[in-house]
C-alpha positions in Angstrom: -69.8 12.5 28.8 -68.2 10.5 31.9 -64.6 12.0 30.7 -66.6 15.5 31.2 -68.4 15.1 34.3 -65.3 13.3 36.4 -63.1 16.5 35.5 -65.7 18.9 36.8 -65.7 16.8 40.3 -61.7 17.0 39.9 -62.5 20.6 39.3 -65.1 21.2 41.9 -62.5 19.5 44.7 -59.7 21.5 43.7 -60.9 24.6 44.2 -63.0 23.3 47.8 -59.2 22.3 48.5 -57.4 26.0 47.5 -60.2 27.4 49.2 -59.1 25.4 52.9 -56.0 26.4 52.0 -56.2 30.2 51.4 -58.8 30.6 54.1 -56.0 29.4 57.0 -53.8 31.5 55.5 -55.6 34.6 56.1 -55.2 33.8 60.3 -51.4 33.7 60.2 -50.5 36.8 57.9 -52.7 38.7 60.7 -49.9 38.2 63.3 -47.5 38.9 61.2 -45.6 42.2 62.4 -45.2 43.7 58.9 -47.7 44.2 56.1 -47.0 42.4 52.8 -46.2 46.4 51.3 -43.5 46.8 53.7 -42.3 43.5 52.9 -42.3 44.0 49.4 -41.1 47.5 49.5 -37.7 45.4 51.7 -37.0 43.1 49.4 -37.1 45.4 46.4 -34.8 47.1 48.3 -32.3 44.8 49.0 -32.5 43.0 45.1 -33.1 46.8 43.5 -35.4 45.4 41.4 -39.5 45.3 41.6 -41.8 42.6 42.6 -43.7 40.1 40.3 -44.9 38.6 43.0 -45.5 38.2 46.8 -46.7 35.6 49.2 -46.8 34.3 52.6 -46.2 31.0 53.4 -45.0 28.4 56.1 -41.6 26.8 55.5 -40.8 23.6 56.5 -39.2 24.5 59.6 -42.8 26.2 60.3 -41.9 29.8 60.8 -44.2 32.6 58.2 -42.3 34.9 55.9 -43.0 36.8 53.2 -41.6 35.1 49.9 -41.5 37.8 47.3 -39.8 37.1 43.6 -37.9 40.5 42.7 -36.7 41.3 38.8 -33.6 43.7 38.3 -32.7 43.6 34.7 -32.5 39.7 33.5 -31.9 38.5 36.5 -34.2 37.0 38.7 -34.5 36.9 43.2 -36.4 35.1 45.4 -36.0 37.3 48.4 -37.9 35.8 51.6 -38.8 38.7 54.2 -38.8 37.2 57.8 -41.8 39.3 59.5 
């Protein structure tokens, strides 16, 4: 029974941490010069494929960019789009 309680507490802490991260990303994406839809369209055109995942993330250099994963046939490309 103690193990179950510990797992629930850990899961709640992880959810709270994820909620903080998600809310922190809302500000920067509002400042982006292009929409996520436009970034996805540009990445799909560049890689000649279909986007399967996209997110707006801060790089190690502190700059924000869209990271779009695009599949084309059996190939998968990770396309960075600088807004």
